[in-house]
C-alpha positions in Angstrom: -13.1 -18.8 16.1 -16.4 -17.0 15.6 -18.8 -18.0 12.7 -20.8 -15.4 11.0 -22.6 -14.6 7.8 -21.1 -11.9 5.6 -23.5 -9.3 4.3 -23.8 -9.4 0.5 -22.8 -5.7 0.2 -19.4 -6.6 1.7 -18.7 -9.7 -0.5 -16.7 -7.9 -3.2 -14.6 -5.8 -0.8 -13.9 -8.7 1.6 -12.8 -10.9 -1.3 -10.5 -8.1 -2.5 -9.0 -7.9 1.1 -8.3 -11.6 1.1 -6.6 -11.4 -2.3 -4.4 -8.6 -1.2 -3.3 -10.3 2.0 -2.3 -13.6 0.4 1.4 -14.5 0.5 2.1 -18.1 -0.3 -1.1 -19.3 1.3 -2.5 -22.7 0.5 -6.1 -23.7 0.6 -8.3 -26.8 0.6 -11.7 -26.8 -1.1 -14.5 -29.2 -0.3 -18.0 -29.4 -2.0 -20.8 -30.8 0.1 -24.5 -31.4 -0.8 -27.2 -33.9 -0.4 -26.8 -35.4 -3.9 -23.0 -35.2 -3.9 -22.0 -36.1 -0.3 -18.6 -34.6 0.6 -16.1 -34.2 -2.3 -12.6 -32.6 -2.4 -12.3 -30.2 -5.3 -8.7 -29.0 -4.5 -6.3 -30.2 -1.8 -3.8 -27.7 -0.3 -2.9 -25.8 -3.5 -1.4 -22.3 -3.6 -4.2 -19.8 -3.5 -3.9 -16.8 -5.8 -7.0 -15.0 -4.9 -10.8 -14.9 -4.3 -13.0 -12.5 -6.3 -16.7 -11.7 -6.5 -18.1 -10.0 -9.5 -21.6 -8.5 -8.5 -22.6 -7.8 -12.1 -22.3 -11.4 -13.2 -23.0 -12.7 -9.7 -19.9 -15.0 -9.9 -17.4 -15.9 -7.2 -14.0 -17.2 -8.5 -11.4 -19.0 -6.4 -8.1 -18.9 -8.3 -5.6 -21.6 -7.4 -2.5 -23.0 -9.0 -3.6 -24.6 -12.2 -7.2 -24.6 -11.1 -10.2 -22.1 -11.1 -13.2 -22.9 -8.9 -16.2 -21.0 -10.1 -19.4 -20.5 -8.0 -22.3 -19.1 -10.0 -25.0 -17.1 -8.1 -23.9 -17.7 -4.6 -26.6 -17.1 -2.0 -24.6 -16.9 1.3 -21.1 -16.5 2.5 -20.2 -17.6 6.0 -16.7 -17.0 7.5 -14.9 -18.4 10.5 -12.5 -15.8 11.9 -11.0 -14.7 15.2 -8.1 -12.9 16.7 -5.6 -15.0 14.7 -7.5 -14.3 11.4 -9.7 -15.9 8.8 -9.5 -19.7 8.9 -12.5 -20.9 6.9 -14.9 -19.6 4.3 -18.2 -21.3 3.3 -20.0 -20.3 0.1 -23.5 -21.7 -0.5 -24.6 -21.7 -4.1 -28.1 -21.6 -5.7 -28.4 -25.4 -5.5 -27.7 -25.3 -1.8 -24.3 -26.9 -2.2 -21.7 -25.8 0.4 -18.2 -24.8 -1.1 -15.9 -24.9 1.9 -12.5 -23.1 1.6 -10.1 -24.0 4.4 -6.8 -22.0 4.8 -3.7 -23.9 5.9 -2.7 -20.8 8.1 -5.1 -18.2 9.5 -5.1 -14.9 7.4 -5.2 -11.7 9.3 -7.7 -9.3 7.8 -9.5 -6.0 8.8 -13.1 -6.5 10.0 -15.8 -6.9 7.2 -17.1 -3.6 6.1 -14.2 -1.6 7.6 -12.7 1.2 5.6 -9.4 0.7 3.7 -7.6 2.9 6.2 -8.3 0.3 8.8 -6.0 -2.2 7.1 -3.3 -3.0 9.6 -0.8 -3.5 6.8 -1.0 -0.4 4.5 0.9 -0.6 1.3 3.3 2.4 1.0 5.8 0.8 -1.5 4.2 -1.3 -4.4 6.4 -3.1 -6.8 4.9 -3.9 -10.2 6.4 -6.5 -12.5 5.7 -5.4 -16.1 6.2 -6.6 -19.7 4.4 -5.9 -23.0 1.4 -8.1 -22.4 -2.2 -7.1 -21.9 -2.2 -8.7 -18.4 0.7 -6.5 -17.4 -1.4 -3.5 -18.4 -4.2 -4.7 -16.1 -1.7 -5.2 -13.3 -0.3 -1.7 -13.7 -3.8 -0.3 -13.7 -4.7 -2.1 -10.5 -1.4 -1.1 -8.9 -2.0 2.6 -9.8 -5.5 2.4 -8.2 -4.0 0.9 -5.0 -1.3 3.6 -5.0 -3.9 6.3 -5.1 -5.9 4.7 -2.3 -2.9 4.0 -0.1 -0.9 7.2 -1.0 1.9 4.8 -2.1 5.0 5.0 -4.3 5.3 2.6 -7.3 8.4 0.9 -8.6 8.2 -0.7 -12.0 10.5 -3.6 -12.7 11.2 -5.3 -16.1 13.4 -8.3 -16.4 15.5 -8.7 -19.6 16.5 -12.3 -20.2 19.9 -12.4 -21.8 20.6 -16.1 -21.2 19.5 -17.2 -24.7 22.3 -15.0 -26.0 24.9 -16.9 -23.9 23.4 -20.2 -25.1 23.7 -19.3 -28.8 27.4 -19.4 -29.5 27.2 -19.0 -33.2 25.0 -15.9 -33.8 24.7 -13.9 -37.1 25.1 -10.7 -35.1 27.5 -9.4 -32.5 26.6 -10.2 -28.9 27.1 -6.6 -27.6 24.6 -5.2 -30.2 22.0 -7.8 -29.3 22.4 -7.1 -25.5 22.1 -3.4 -26.2 19.0 -3.8 -28.3 17.3 -6.0 -25.6 18.2 -3.6 -22.8 17.1 -0.5 -24.8 13.8 -2.3 -25.5 13.3 -2.9 -21.8 14.0 0.7 -20.9 11.4 1.9 -23.5 8.8 -0.4 -21.9 9.6 1.0 -18.4 9.7 4.6 -19.6 6.3 4.4 -21.4 4.6 2.7 -18.4 6.2 5.2 -15.9 4.8 8.1 -18.0 1.3 6.7 -17.6 1.7 6.4 -13.9 3.0 9.9 -13.5 0.1 11.3 -15.5 -2.2 9.7 -12.9 -0.4 11.7 -10.2 1.5 8.8 -8.6 5.2 8.9 -7.6 7.0 6.3 -9.5 10.5 5.0 -10.4 11.7 2.1 -12.5 14.4 -0.6 -12.5 15.7 -2.7 -15.4 16.9 -6.1 -14.3 19.1 -8.3 -16.5 19.2 -12.1 -16.1 22.5 -13.4 -17.4 23.2 -16.6 -15.4 21.9 -20.1 -16.2 19.7 -21.3 -13.3 18.4 -17.9 -12.5 14.7 -17.3 -12.9 12.6 -14.1 -13.4 10.7 -14.6 -10.2 13.9 -15.0 -8.2 15.1 -11.6 -9.4 11.7 -9.9 -8.8 11.7 -11.4 -5.2 15.2 -10.1 -4.6 14.3 -6.7 -5.9 11.2 -6.6 -3.6 13.5 -7.2 -0.6 16.2 -4.7 -1.6 13.8 -1.8 -2.3 11.9 -2.8 0.0 8.3 -3.4 -1.2 5.1 -3.9 0.9 3.3 -5.5 -2.0 4.2 -7.1 -5.3 1.7 -6.8 -8.2 2.0 -9.1 -11.2 -0.2 -10.2 -14.1 -0.8 -13.8 -15.2 -2.5 -15.3 -18.3 -5.6 -17.4 -18.2 -4.1 -20.2 -20.3 -4.0 -23.9 -19.8 -1.5 -26.7 -20.7 1.8 -25.8 -22.3 0.9 -22.1 -22.7 0.0 -22.0 -19.0 3.3 -23.7 -18.0 5.3 -21.1 -20.0 3.4 -17.9 -19.3 2.0 -18.6 -15.9 5.3 -19.8 -14.4 6.6 -16.4 -13.3 3.5 -15.5 -11.2 3.2 -19.0 -9.8 6.9 -19.1 -8.9 6.7 -15.8 -7.2 3.7 -16.9 -5.2 5.7 -19.9 -3.9 8.8 -17.8 -3.1 7.7 -14.4 -2.0 8.0 -13.2 1.5 5.9 -10.2 0.7 2.1 -10.2 -0.2 1.6 -10.8 -3.9 -1.5 -9.6 -5.8 -2.0 -11.6 -9.0 -4.1 -10.0 -11.7 -5.6 -12.6 -14.1 -6.2 -11.9 -17.7 -9.0 -13.4 -19.8 -9.1 -17.2 -19.9 -7.8 -18.7 -23.1 -7.6 -22.3 -24.4 -4.6 -23.7 -26.1 
């Protein structure tokens, strides 16, 4: 592999390319410095994405249950070759080296290349939506990508009917409850699809019902991505911790483990329990 410094004007776009290409990748992070020695910050965790915000001069490495933040990075060095990106080293303002190693090489376009040079253009983008703010962010990013790639969007919303089956004694008829949940899901899909069409993007939608115990939302999204088929899955996730994180972040994390297609995870604002 060749080792080279990445020009700062390419940092944001290159990090975006990494995030778009991730599909179940795992990474290992080491922090090295004269005062610290070598320390392991994260060991082979699922990698959700790497982002660089030029305005705040902040690089974020998002992993399962763990966010590694690097303030005011001064240099990024990458090890890549014909098989793809294998290693990324970020040097911070205190001259500490933050080393990100990928378990498997990640094939990317050359730094600074145009989006059209991407060897894996996204023509069919599947977006998992609900009523959350992070879902809105995910849809916004998917719409932007669809414009850039001249892609078609499919919006999917999963209605979980299993609580109805678990509640034997209910104060209302089951059929009416099922109908209300499904109609609510259809309204969510219709309102989001209208926004996408107004942006000039081709879009359709699919309501998925979960009725069997043992099923999971991410299983159904994954199956839909294969049936359509999708080139990319876009999903939002919350920036919570603890029990809130376990409940609300599980769909995105489960999809990252299971998916056979690239998954773009859009993170919401970080919140504490």
